N, C-alpha and C positions, 0 to 999 in steps of 0.2 A: 502492499499500498504507500502511496505516496505523501512526501510531506504535502500539506497545504501550500509553501511556498515553491516547491517544484510543481507541483499542480497547478498553482497560477500560472508558473512557466510554460509548463507545456502547454495550458490551455490558452494563454496571449498568442504564443507559435501556432496551433492551430486556426486561431481567428483569424491572424496574416494569411492563412492560405487559402486559397479559392475554394468556398463551399462544391463549387460543381466539380471542382476536380476529386476532392475529397472522393466525395460520392460516387462519384464514377469508377474509382480506384478500388474502394471497397465494394461494388457491386463485380467489378471482376474477378474481384478476388474469392469472390462467393458470399458476401454482402450479409458477415459472419454473428454471431453469437456474442457478442461482447459478457383525492385521486385526487372533497367541497361540499360546504353549504351556500344554503341564498347569501348571498352578500348584500352589501347595501346597493346601490344604483349607485351612489358617487365611488364608493371602491368599484365597481365594475366600469366605468367607464375611466377609472383612471390605468385601466390594466388595457385598457384599448389600443394606447399611444403605441403597446411594444406590441401588440399580439402578433404581426406579421412576423415578426423576427430580428429581421438587417444581420447583422454581425452575430447573432446569437442563435442562429439557423443551427440546426442539429449537425454531427459530428457522428460518424460514423467508428464504434471502436476497434483498434487495432483485429482484424480476423486471425482466426488461424487455421491453420490448414487442415485441420479434423472435421472443420464443421460442414453440417450439411446442407445442400442446396436443392432447388428443384427449377427444375425449366418445363414449357409448356408441353413438349413431347410427354415428358414423365406423368406429368399434371393431368392433363389431358384436353380436348379444346383445340383452338387451332387461331393463329395466327392474325393480329391486327395492329392496324395504324391506332394508338391512343387517341390522337387529334379527330378524328374520327368517332372517337367510343363516345359512349354517356359514362358514367361515372357515378355510382349512388354512395352518399356519403353520409352513417347514420350514428349520431352522438346520442353520448348516453344519457347525459344530465344537463338540465336546465341553464343557460349560457348566463348567470349570472355570477358563476362560480369563473376567478380568473382561467385557471388552468383550461376551463371550457370553452370559455372566450378565445384563448390564443391559440388552443387546436384547431376550433373551426374555422377562424379569421384567417390559419394559416393554410388548411386548406381551400379554404376557396380564393386566397388571393394565388396561389399555385395555379390553380385549375384558369383562374384568368388569363395568369399572364402564357401560360400555354394554349391557351383558347381552348381549351376542352370545353366541354357542358358536364355538369354538375347538378346531382340532384342530392337536396337533404334531407334530413328527416331529423327531429327529436323527439329521445322518450319521458324524457320528463322524470327521470330516475323512474319510471315503471316500465319493468322487464317486459311482461306481454307485449305491454306497448312496444316495444322495441323489438320483439319478433314480428309483429305483424307489419310495422316499419321497413324492416329488413324483406320482407315477402311483398308487399307492395313497389317497392325499391324497384326489384326485379319485375315485378307485372309491368310497371312505367317502362320497361326497355330499359334498366340497368348491364351494361356489358361487363360492366366489374364493379367489384365492392370495397370500400372502405369500413370497416366497423372499430368505434372505440364502443365494447361488451363493457355492458354496465354488471353482468354476471360471466362468470367464468363457464359453466353448467347448463345445458338445458336448451343448446340450443340445433340440435336432432333437426326441425322440422324448416328451420333456415337452408341447414347442411343437404338435405334432400331435395329443396326445391333449385338449388343454388348450381347440385349434381346436372341435375336432371337437364338444365339449360347448359351446364357446363360455362358457370360463372364465376371465373376466380375473386378469393375475397383475400382482402391480405386486413389483419389486424394491426393496430394502434393503442396503444399506452396500457391495454389489458390482454391477455389470453385469452384463448377457450378451448377447453377440455375437450379436444380433438387431434386427428392426425395432421400433421403437416401434410402438403405433396400431396396430400389424397382428399381431404377434406374443406383445407383452406391452403394458400400459398406462404405465406409466413407472414408473421407477427414482427412489429417495429417498437420499440419501448426500452428501457432503461433494466438496469440489474439490479430489480428491486433488494435483492438479497443483499446485494453489494452498499446500497443506501444504506440499509440499515447495520450494516455494520462501521461505514463512517458517520452517522448518525451518534452510535454508540462512543466512537473515538473522539465525536467531539464532547460529548457528557461526561466521558471520562477525564477529557482535560479540563470540562466548565468546574468538575467535584473532585478532581482530584481522587476520581476513583474510590471513595467512598462516601457511605450513604445512600440513603432509600430514594427508587426510581417508579414512577408511574408510569404505564404506556397507555396513552389513550390511542388506541386501536381503530382501524381503521372503516368501513361496511365489511360484513360478513357473505362470500361467497365469490368473491374473486381472490385471483393469484397476488395481487400486488401486497393486501394486508396481509398473508398467510408468510410472504417472502421478505418482507422490511420486518416485522414480529420476529423472525427467526436470524433473518442476519442479527439486528440487535442483541439480540436474548444470547445468541452463542460467542459474539463478540467481549460480553459483558463476562461472560461465562471463562472465556480465554482469557482474556485482558486484565478485570477487575471485579474479581469474587467478593471484594468489599463491597462491591455498588449493588444492591440486591435490589431487584427488583417484588416489590410488595402493594402492588396493583395494576390489576387490568382491567379497562372496560373500553366498550367499544363509542366514540364516538362521532361513527356514521361518516368520518371524511366530512363534518358541516361544522361552521362556527357556533351557531347555537347550541348542538348539542354539547360539543368540547365546554361549551362553558357553563352548562350545565354538567356534568361530570365530572368539572375540575371542581365546581363548587360542593359536589359532596366529597369529593378527593380532600379538599381540605378541611373539613369536618371529620373527617373519619381518620387522617395522616396528617393533623396539623402540626406536622415535622419532616414533610417529604423533601426531600433535597434538589430532586431532578422530574424534570417532564418530557417525556420523547412523545411528540403528539405525528401521527403515522401523515399526516399531508398542515399544507402553513392552517388551513380554514380551522380547525380543530386547535392549534399552537394558537392563537387570535382569540380564541376564544377563553383558551385559559388563561393567556394574560386579560381580559376584561374579567375574569374571578377573579383574579387576584388581585389587581386594581380593587376591586368592590370590597375584596375581606381587608382592603387599608395595605397593600403589601407595596415595599419599593421594589426597584429594578433591581436584580440580581438576587433575590431572596429563594425564589426558585430559580435551579437553572432551567431553561428550555431550549429544545432541539426540536426542530421540525424539516419535514421535505417537502417542495416541490421548487420555493425562486420564487412566490409573487411578492411582489413592490410593497406591498404592506408586511409582509414578514421580514422582509431585508429593512425596510425603516425599523421594523421592530428591532431588529441588530443596533444600528442606530441608535436608539435609543434606550438603549438598554436591557430592554424586554425581553429577547433573545438572545441566544449565546452563538446558534448556528443554523443554518439551514442548508440543507443539502438537496442539490436542484435537482428537478424529472421536468426535461426540457417537451414543452407539450406543442413545439411547432415543427409539426410532422408533414409538411403540406409538401418541399422538395422529397422526402427522403421519400415518401411513399407515393407521388408521383414518378420520381424516376425509379425505383421498382417496380411499377404496373408498365412502366413503356418498357424495361430492359425485359420482363417478363413476357411480354406481350410481342416483341419481338424474334421470340426465340433464347434468348441468353438466359442463363444460369443466373439465379438470386440466392439467397441464404434463409432458410427456413424461419432463423433467429436473427434478427437484425437488430444486432444492443447497441444503441448509440452511446457517446462518453456525455457524462453528466459533470458541470463546477462545482462550487461550495462558496457559499458565501459566511464569512465568518467578520469578528471585530475588525481584524486588518482590513477586509477590502469592500466592506457594505459599503460604508459611504463612495468611496469614487465607482462599485461598480454598481449602482441603485437602478441607474440609467438600463441596466441589461436583464435587468429580470420583469416580469412579464404582469 
């Protein structure tokens, strides 16, 4: 694992490299394997300025030679020209969450840049609606699908319909429990277990590796929550056995829920040392609860995952100790993957992106890169 200073040097170098060339190189090599609550409308609008990405677009982590790939001959179907295709995008949650705002804006911007027809649907955090949304996208003539899954299980009706019409599927930011290059083509997203480990490293640094820590778990039923939890717990067990996890409760990736859970936490565990929130929205809810309880910045150490502008500002203000980025700007990489796949090239079954991090050392200078 890289130190923060080494990571920043690497990230700076990566940003100076053309995003297009990096993506193309990653795809040729196999594009390998390397969420929120309702926000206030003012918070949402604050996120829109950086939603499409700019120099913070995703970069593929260095691929390994052993990574599995997929091509259209293996998957089934026929080659097509992406410029003349219709792409359907299924969003899982209301776009008042900054991650979802940035994700959707990035896909729309890239479709516009390429001149590709894009059909969109939003499940509003209802899984049954997402299933019917995707089926409707297929019915409307989508040749290709990009799905941000709400849950990892339960996709069989969609997979059957897509297979019958030979519609390739790429999932972003969460996985579905199905077979790559058979049921779907590729997953594009972060290494969530590594995010959990890096969050644990920040918590160890902030607490000195001793005390009691609480986990605000993400929503149940998806791989993000499971893997961010596992990475955090495993790293504490490995590096800081004196930092005990004494509380686990879901905040459902929501700010209001994160606040209410933290209010209960303060009552049941008044001596809590740190809080690991598995997304920024829950972390910001925890900050609200601590402020209401009369706590001061730094009284309880907080580490979160995502990289929203409000969370990074929380570092500047002293309430949050570290934010592990989870970059939502999937547009360029998703469309490059679809373009390469439909031309007959090999693409990675797991395409893992390189995420940055925000700490007190870079939060102020890098605030503009947050979404």
